[in-house]
C-alpha positions, 0 to 999 in steps of 0.5 A: 828317434825320440819325441821330446816335450820340455817345459811346454807352456800354452796360455789362451789370454789369461788362462793357462792350458799347459804349465811346464809339461815335460815328457818323452815318447820312446821310439817304437812305443805306444804311449797314452796321455790321459786325464780329466776333461780340460786337463790339456790333452788335445792342447798338447797334441795341437802344440806338438803338431803345430796347430797351436803356438806354444807360449813357452817350452821346447818340442823336438824330434830326433834332436831337431826343434819342431816348435814354430813349424807349420803343420805341414812341415811337421808332417813332412818330418814324419809326425802325423795326426788324427783328430777327435772328430772324423776328418775324411773326404766324405764324397770320395770312395774309400780308395780315392780317399787313401789315393788323395793321401798318397798323392801328397808324397807323389813325385810327379810334377806339373809337366809330367801330368800335362804330357801324360808321360809314361813315368806318371802312369807307372807312379799311379799304378804304384800308388794304387797298389799302395792304397790297396795295401793300406785299405787291406791293412786297416780291414776295409778291403770289402769297402774299397769302392764304397763312398766314405760317408756311406760307411758306419761311423767306426769304419769311417774312423778306419778310413781316417786312420788309413789316410794318416797311414798314407802319409808314412808316419814315423810318429802317429798321434791318435786323438781319441781313436775309440771315441763313439765306437762300440766295444767290438769296434774298440777292440778292432782298433786296439789290435790295429794300433798294435799292428801299426806299431809292429810296422815300426811306427811310434804311437802317441795317443789320447784316449778316454777309455781306460780299458783300451788305454791300459790294454795297449800302452807301454807308458801312460802320462797323466795330465791334470790342470795342465800339468803332469801328475804321473807317468809310468806303466799301466800297472803303476798308473792304476795304482798311483794315488794322485791318479785315482783321485784326479781321474779314475775316481777315489771311490774305485781304487786301483783298477 
């Protein structure tokens, strides 16, 4: 199931943020979008996930149009995202954060809750087991019952990732997952992203840390001034003269 962006355009008043952007994200791949500040990376994420309405172009997943759908409808199709800033339920425990995400796909109806039916109890037990599995997967088993806001910043980002995984994404969009993290924390996140991909989830990420991008990506897409200026493997991108000038810095040469 391919996520495809064709001739995507987004304008704010008289300012063009994206101008004819086209790319495809192959199923099962890790694809990164890089570029200088203001290049249009997060704007592209917002358009794909329904938080911005494009002024032109087409976005499809598995051949079905996503353009014009609400974020909730896009998420129900399996396209789930995180944000640059941590987005969690700060007053809840780690377990309750993940349970909140899992309840979005609960099948229990109002009358089941009202009557306290046995099916609801069975489902709650199943959801709790699912939550425990997700928490262990992201490496927060030792924080299971701790309040999310009391965790170090890097672990709060892992809670956010656990919330996203609770939605059972087919495509996971990560907006700067390494932002504000130490080098050790970034290594942990990089390994976790690989593990998520191994579970069959397609990954699309925006990230400024070039070491992280080049270490985990199958394909790298480079934006500059709202346009795609290069696309290829990490090795191809590192050697691309336009990328060196626009992003990596001509003085550094290929990295």
